[in-house]
C-alpha positions in Angstrom: -173.5 17.0 5.6 -170.3 15.9 7.2 -170.5 12.8 4.9 -171.2 14.7 1.7 -168.0 16.9 2.7 -165.8 14.2 2.9 -166.9 12.9 -0.3 -166.2 16.1 -1.9 -162.9 16.0 -0.6 -162.1 12.5 -2.0 -163.2 13.5 -5.4 -161.2 16.4 -5.5 -158.3 14.4 -4.4 -158.9 11.9 -7.2 -159.2 14.8 -9.7 -156.2 16.6 -8.4 -154.3 13.2 -8.9 -155.5 12.6 -12.4 -154.3 16.1 -13.5 -151.1 15.6 -11.8 -150.5 12.5 -13.7 -151.4 13.9 -17.1 -149.0 16.8 -16.2 -145.9 14.5 -15.4 -144.8 13.4 -18.9 -143.3 17.2 -19.8 -141.4 17.8 -16.6 -140.0 14.3 -17.0 -138.7 14.6 -20.4 -137.1 17.8 -19.3 -135.6 16.0 -16.3 -134.6 13.1 -18.7 -132.7 15.8 -21.2 -131.2 17.6 -18.5 -129.8 14.0 -17.2 -128.5 13.4 -20.4 -126.6 16.6 -20.6 -125.1 16.3 -17.3 -124.1 12.8 -17.9 -122.3 14.0 -21.5 -120.9 16.9 -19.6 -119.3 14.7 -16.7 -118.1 12.5 -19.1 -116.4 15.2 -21.1 -114.9 16.3 -17.9 -113.5 12.9 -16.9 -112.0 12.6 -20.7 -110.3 15.6 -19.8 -109.1 14.8 -16.4 -107.8 11.4 -17.8 -106.0 13.2 -20.5 -104.4 15.7 -18.1 -103.3 12.8 -15.8 -101.9 11.0 -18.7 -99.6 14.0 -19.9 -98.8 14.4 -15.9 -97.4 10.8 -15.7 -94.0 12.0 -17.0 -94.0 14.2 -13.8 -94.1 11.1 -12.0 -91.3 9.0 -13.9 -88.0 7.8 -12.4 -86.4 9.8 -15.3 -87.9 13.1 -14.1 -87.1 12.0 -10.5 -83.2 11.6 -11.5 -83.5 15.0 -12.7 -84.9 16.6 -9.7 -82.8 19.1 -7.6 -84.5 19.3 -4.2 -84.9 16.2 -1.8 -88.4 14.8 -0.7 -90.2 17.3 1.9 -90.0 15.2 4.9 -86.1 15.2 4.9 -85.7 18.8 4.7 -89.1 19.7 7.0 -89.1 16.7 9.2 -92.5 14.7 9.8 -94.7 13.5 12.4 -94.9 10.0 14.0 -97.7 8.1 14.7 -97.2 8.5 18.4 -97.1 12.3 17.6 -93.4 13.0 18.3 -92.0 15.2 15.6 -88.8 14.4 13.8 -86.9 17.4 12.8 -85.6 18.0 9.4 -82.1 18.8 8.4 -80.1 20.2 5.3 -79.4 17.9 2.7 -75.9 18.2 1.3 -74.6 15.8 -1.1 -70.9 15.5 -2.1 -70.0 18.0 -4.9 -73.0 20.2 -4.8 -74.8 17.4 -6.7 -78.6 17.5 -7.4 -80.7 15.0 -5.3 -81.7 13.2 -8.3 -78.1 12.6 -9.5 -77.3 11.7 -6.1 -79.9 8.8 -6.3 -78.5 7.5 -9.8 -74.9 7.4 -8.3 -76.1 5.3 -5.4 -77.8 2.8 -7.6 -74.4 2.3 -9.0 -72.8 1.8 -5.7 -75.7 -0.9 -5.2 -74.8 -2.7 -8.1 -71.8 -2.9 -7.4 -72.4 -4.2 -4.0 -74.5 -7.0 -5.8 -71.9 -7.8 -8.1 -69.7 -8.6 -5.4 -72.5 -10.5 -3.8 -73.2 -12.6 -6.7 -70.2 -12.6 -9.1 -67.7 -12.6 -6.6 -69.3 -14.3 -3.6 -68.2 -11.9 -0.8 -70.4 -12.2 1.9 -73.7 -12.9 -0.6 -76.1 -13.7 2.3 -75.7 -10.2 3.4 -74.4 -8.0 0.5 -77.2 -9.2 -1.6 -80.2 -8.0 0.4 -78.3 -4.9 1.7 -77.3 -4.0 -2.2 -81.1 -4.5 -3.1 -82.6 -2.5 -0.2 -80.5 0.2 -1.6 -81.7 -0.1 -4.8 -85.3 0.1 -3.5 -84.4 3.0 -1.5 -83.0 5.2 -4.1 -85.8 4.6 -6.8 -87.4 7.9 -7.4 -90.9 8.4 -6.1 -91.0 4.8 -5.0 -91.3 6.1 -1.5 -90.5 2.7 0.2 -88.4 4.7 3.0 -90.9 7.4 3.3 -92.4 7.8 7.0 -96.2 7.6 7.3 -98.2 10.9 6.5 -99.6 11.8 9.9 -102.3 14.7 10.7 -101.1 17.3 12.8 -104.3 17.9 14.8 -105.7 14.2 15.0 -102.6 12.2 14.8 -104.1 9.8 12.5 -102.0 8.2 9.7 -103.5 9.5 6.4 -101.3 7.6 4.4 -98.9 4.6 5.3 -95.0 4.7 4.9 -93.0 2.3 2.9 -92.5 -1.0 3.9 -88.6 -0.5 4.6 -89.6 2.1 6.9 -91.6 -0.2 8.9 -88.9 -2.9 8.4 -86.2 -0.3 10.0 -88.4 0.9 12.8 -89.6 -2.5 13.9 -86.3 -4.4 13.9 -83.3 -2.1 13.4 -84.3 0.8 15.7 -85.4 -1.4 18.4 -82.3 -3.7 18.1 -84.1 -6.7 17.8 -82.8 -8.1 14.4 -79.3 -8.0 15.6 -80.1 -9.9 19.2 -82.1 -12.4 16.9 -79.0 -12.9 14.5 -76.9 -13.3 17.6 -79.2 -16.3 18.6 -78.8 -17.9 15.1 -75.0 -17.5 15.6 -74.7 -18.8 19.0 -77.0 -21.9 17.6 -74.5 -22.5 15.2 -71.1 -21.9 17.1 -68.9 -24.4 18.9 -67.0 -23.1 21.7 -65.0 -26.4 22.7 -61.9 -25.1 21.2 -62.2 -22.0 23.6 -62.9 -24.2 26.6 -60.2 -26.3 25.6 -57.7 -23.7 25.6 -58.8 -20.7 27.5 -55.6 -18.8 26.8 -56.9 -18.1 23.2 -59.6 -15.8 24.8 -56.4 -13.2 25.3 -56.1 -13.4 21.4 -59.6 -12.6 20.9 -59.5 -9.8 23.4 -56.3 -8.5 21.9 -57.7 -8.2 18.2 -60.4 -5.4 19.5 -57.3 -3.3 19.7 -58.4 -1.9 16.1 -62.0 -0.7 17.6 -60.3 1.8 20.0 -57.7 3.0 17.1 -60.4 3.9 14.9 -62.0 5.6 17.6 -59.4 7.8 18.4 -58.9 8.3 14.4 -62.3 9.4 14.1 -62.0 12.0 16.7 -58.5 13.1 15.1 -60.4 13.7 11.5 -62.7 15.8 12.9 -60.2 18.0 14.3 -58.4 18.1 11.2 -61.4 18.7 8.9 -64.1 20.6 11.5 -66.0 21.9 8.6 -66.2 18.7 6.7 -66.2 15.8 8.9 -68.1 16.3 12.4 -67.5 13.0 14.3 -68.5 13.2 18.0 -67.8 10.7 20.6 -70.9 8.6 19.8 -70.2 8.6 15.8 -66.6 7.7 16.6 -67.5 4.7 18.8 -69.9 3.6 16.1 -67.0 3.6 13.5 -64.8 1.9 15.7 -66.7 -0.9 16.1 -65.9 -2.0 12.6 -62.5 -3.1 13.6 -64.5 -6.2 15.6 -65.5 -7.4 12.0 -68.9 -8.1 13.7 -71.8 -7.1 11.4 -74.7 -7.4 13.8 -72.5 -5.9 16.8 -71.8 -2.9 14.7 -75.5 -2.4 13.4 -76.7 -2.9 17.2 -74.3 -0.2 18.5 -74.7 2.2 15.6 -78.5 2.2 16.1 -78.3 3.1 19.7 -75.8 5.6 19.2 -75.5 7.0 15.7 -78.4 5.9 13.7 -77.5 8.3 10.7 -74.3 6.5 10.0 -75.8 3.0 9.8 -75.7 2.5 6.1 -72.0 3.4 5.7 -71.1 1.4 8.8 -72.9 -1.8 7.9 -71.5 -1.7 4.5 -68.1 -1.1 5.7 -68.2 -4.0 8.3 -69.6 -6.8 6.1 -67.4 -5.5 3.1 -64.3 -6.0 5.3 -65.6 -9.1 6.7 -65.8 -10.3 3.0 -62.6 -9.1 2.3 -61.0 -11.2 5.0 -59.0 -13.4 2.7 -57.4 -10.3 1.0 -56.7 -8.1 4.1 -55.5 -10.2 6.7 -52.5 -12.6 4.8 -50.4 -9.5 4.1 -50.5 -8.1 7.5 -50.0 -11.6 8.9 -47.1 -12.2 6.8 -45.4 -8.8 7.7 -45.6 -9.3 11.6 -45.1 -13.0 12.3 -41.8 -14.4 10.8 -41.4 -17.4 8.9 -39.9 -19.6 11.6 -43.2 -18.7 14.1 -45.3 -19.8 11.5 -44.3 -23.2 11.4 -45.0 -23.7 15.1 -47.1 -26.8 15.9 -49.3 -26.8 18.7 -50.2 -29.3 21.1 -53.6 -31.1 20.2 -56.8 -29.9 22.1 -58.0 -31.7 25.0 -61.6 -33.5 24.4 -64.5 -31.2 26.0 -67.1 -32.7 28.1 -70.7 -31.9 27.5 -71.2 -30.8 31.1 -68.4 -28.0 30.4 -70.4 -26.9 26.9 -73.6 -26.5 29.1 -72.4 -24.6 31.9 -70.2 -22.6 29.6 -72.9 -20.2 28.2 -74.3 -20.0 31.7 -71.4 -19.1 33.4 -70.4 -16.4 30.7 -74.1 -15.1 31.0 -73.7 -14.9 34.7 -70.5 -12.8 34.5 -71.7 -10.3 32.1 -74.6 -9.8 34.2 -72.4 -8.9 37.2 -69.7 -6.9 35.4 -71.3 -5.7 32.1 -75.0 -5.2 32.4 -75.2 -3.3 29.2 -73.8 -6.2 27.0 -76.4 -8.6 28.4 -78.7 -8.4 25.4 -76.3 -9.5 22.8 -74.3 -12.0 25.0 -77.7 -13.3 26.4 -78.9 -14.1 22.9 -75.5 -15.5 21.9 -75.7 -17.8 24.9 -79.2 -18.7 24.5 -78.5 -20.2 21.1 -75.4 -22.0 22.4 -77.2 -23.5 25.3 -79.9 -25.1 22.8 -77.2 -26.3 20.6 -75.5 -28.2 23.5 -78.2 -29.2 25.5 -79.1 -32.0 23.0 -82.0 -33.8 21.3 -84.6 -32.4 24.1 -84.4 -28.9 22.2 -83.2 -29.9 18.9 -86.1 -28.4 17.0 -85.5 -24.8 18.8 -81.6 -24.7 18.0 -82.6 -26.1 14.6 -84.9 -22.9 14.2 -82.5 -20.7 15.5 -79.5 -21.9 13.2 -81.8 -22.0 9.9 -85.3 -20.5 9.7 -85.1 -17.7 12.4 -81.7 -16.5 11.3 -82.2 -16.9 7.3 -85.6 -14.7 7.9 -83.9 -12.0 10.0 -81.0 -11.8 7.6 -83.3 -10.8 4.8 -84.9 -8.5 7.0 -81.9 -6.9 8.2 -80.3 -6.8 5.2 -83.0 -4.6 3.5 -83.4 -2.4 6.4 -79.9 -1.7 6.5 -80.1 -1.1 2.7 -82.8 1.1 3.1 -80.2 3.5 4.8 -77.9 3.8 1.7 -79.9 6.8 0.6 -77.6 9.4 -1.4 -78.0 12.1 1.5 -76.4 9.9 4.0 -73.6 8.0 1.8 -72.5 10.6 -0.6 -70.5 13.0 1.7 -67.2 13.4 3.1 -67.8 11.5 6.3 -68.6 8.4 4.5 -65.2 8.1 2.9 -63.6 8.8 6.4 -65.9 5.9 7.7 -64.6 3.6 4.7 -60.8 4.4 5.2 -60.9 4.4 9.3 -63.1 0.9 8.9 -60.1 -0.6 7.0 -57.6 1.1 9.6 -59.5 -0.5 12.6 -59.6 -4.0 10.9 -55.9 -4.0 9.9 -55.2 -3.0 13.6 -57.4 -5.7 15.1 -55.5 -8.2 12.9 -52.1 -7.0 13.8 -53.1 -6.7 17.6 -54.0 -10.6 17.9 -50.8 -11.4 16.2 -48.5 -9.1 18.5 -50.6 -10.9 21.3 -49.9 -14.1 19.9 -46.0 -13.4 19.6 -46.0 -12.3 23.1 -47.8 -15.1 24.6 -45.3 -17.5 22.5 -42.7 -15.7 24.7 -44.3 -16.1 28.0 -46.2 -19.3 28.0 -44.9 -22.8 28.5 -46.7 -24.3 25.6 -45.9 -22.6 22.1 -48.6 -20.8 20.2 -48.4 -20.1 16.6 -49.1 -16.2 16.5 -51.0 -16.7 13.4 -54.2 -17.9 15.2 -53.9 -14.1 16.8 -55.5 -13.0 13.5 -58.7 -15.1 13.9 -59.2 -13.0 17.0 -61.6 -10.9 14.8 -65.1 -12.1 15.0 -65.6 -12.9 11.3 -66.8 -16.5 12.0 -65.2 -19.1 10.6 -63.6 -16.9 7.5 -60.7 -15.4 10.1 -59.8 -18.8 11.3 -59.9 -20.2 7.9 -57.4 -17.6 6.9 -55.3 -18.5 9.8 -54.9 -22.2 8.7 -54.2 -21.2 4.9 -51.3 -18.9 6.0 -50.1 -21.7 8.4 -50.2 -24.3 5.7 -48.3 -22.3 3.0 -45.2 -22.2 5.6 -45.8 -26.0 6.7 -48.2 -28.1 4.6 -48.7 -30.4 7.7 -49.6 -27.6 10.5 -53.5 -27.4 10.5 -54.5 -24.7 12.9 -58.1 -24.5 12.1 -59.3 -25.9 15.5 -57.0 -24.0 17.4 -57.8 -20.8 15.2 -61.6 -21.2 16.2 -60.7 -20.6 20.0 -59.6 -16.9 19.4 -62.2 -16.6 16.6 -65.2 -17.6 18.9 -63.8 -15.3 21.6 -63.6 -12.3 19.4 -67.5 -12.8 19.2 -67.6 -12.5 22.7 -65.3 -9.8 22.9 -66.5 -7.6 20.2 -70.1 -7.6 22.0 -68.4 -6.7 25.6 -66.7 -3.9 23.8 -69.8 -2.8 22.3 -71.5 -2.9 25.6 -68.5 -0.7 27.2 -68.8 1.8 24.4 -72.4 2.2 24.8 -72.3 2.5 28.5 -69.6 5.0 28.0 -71.3 7.0 25.3 -74.8 7.0 26.1 
């Protein structure tokens, strides 16, 4: 009986299966028709979506961007960093009340001028070219090369990465790493022999820092004269003043520590005035130094031994560590590069890397990073005009301070000093020394001052770094 029941169940199952197979074609046909209809509808929707996006492209073009009135939301409303910290927004005001897009267009014109000076006129091309190009990229509408990453407020996860110039700046400039690496390369290319042979010239390098403090006081004075338009605190004034040292990496290092919002204007001013050394300095030198003192012939420098050159960077570093620890990062990097240069063939590869590959790579990244701060909201305002004027005043007083000290030393010291070499105390190496030599040759074609001028020139590099350390200690 059980067997018979099992057989009947099996037969019923087979019959049901057969009937179900016969019934499949009709529902399958309907399903296929439904699938085709759905596919056609999906394709039609895709085409409509594509057409809408194509028509909307005009909203994302640079032309539309240049007509925009409002800045990006992250500027006015702030944003979250990947670490969870919130960067507050701020009101964006452009000089003349111009729309944001128009400000970007004007800044592109400014950056093209920088590129012209670098490429055609040859003014500091190694830095003005990447700075100008970085400014072009930063002011391209909707390019977002300087935009911060988009971070979820709840999970703190990065939803969309930021622009590549944002990461360049955060990695190398905000941390102060790029200027320090530049100093390594500068140290590897610098010969401190003229300074060691004639240590008195260090006083000329110190006197040339006079312009820094003139510009600092001038910045504070402008804030008192124009309280509603120019607002420079002590930190901003110190950052502006360092332009007078004519040392780009030092200016960038101090500004990122004290007033990062002014970095673009200060960096452009510093490197522009460094490039204009042959134009700015000669009139000041001729106005201060009389003709008969320009003809002073200095005694030939003594030879400097290798032991002296090796010990010099170590002694300077130890003195800096004892007296001014805040300047150790800059001075230490400078002296490391110089020590590798002077030790000899055992570390020739290190010195060669610092003075060539390292400094070239970092110069590119530093220039682009600084250029990223040439945004219209940071540059097109009354404060920028004040920075440019104060930077020029600082540079002029730095040149004058070195010449005045040279004239004073010429009256006090037994061995005569040509006051023209005092102008080389600003740390535009080696351009300032070449200008001193050129002006001296105009008065006496047989009087070569280049090697004598290199003493105050390299001491100016150390002096500007020391002053930056002092200002950082006072203002931090």
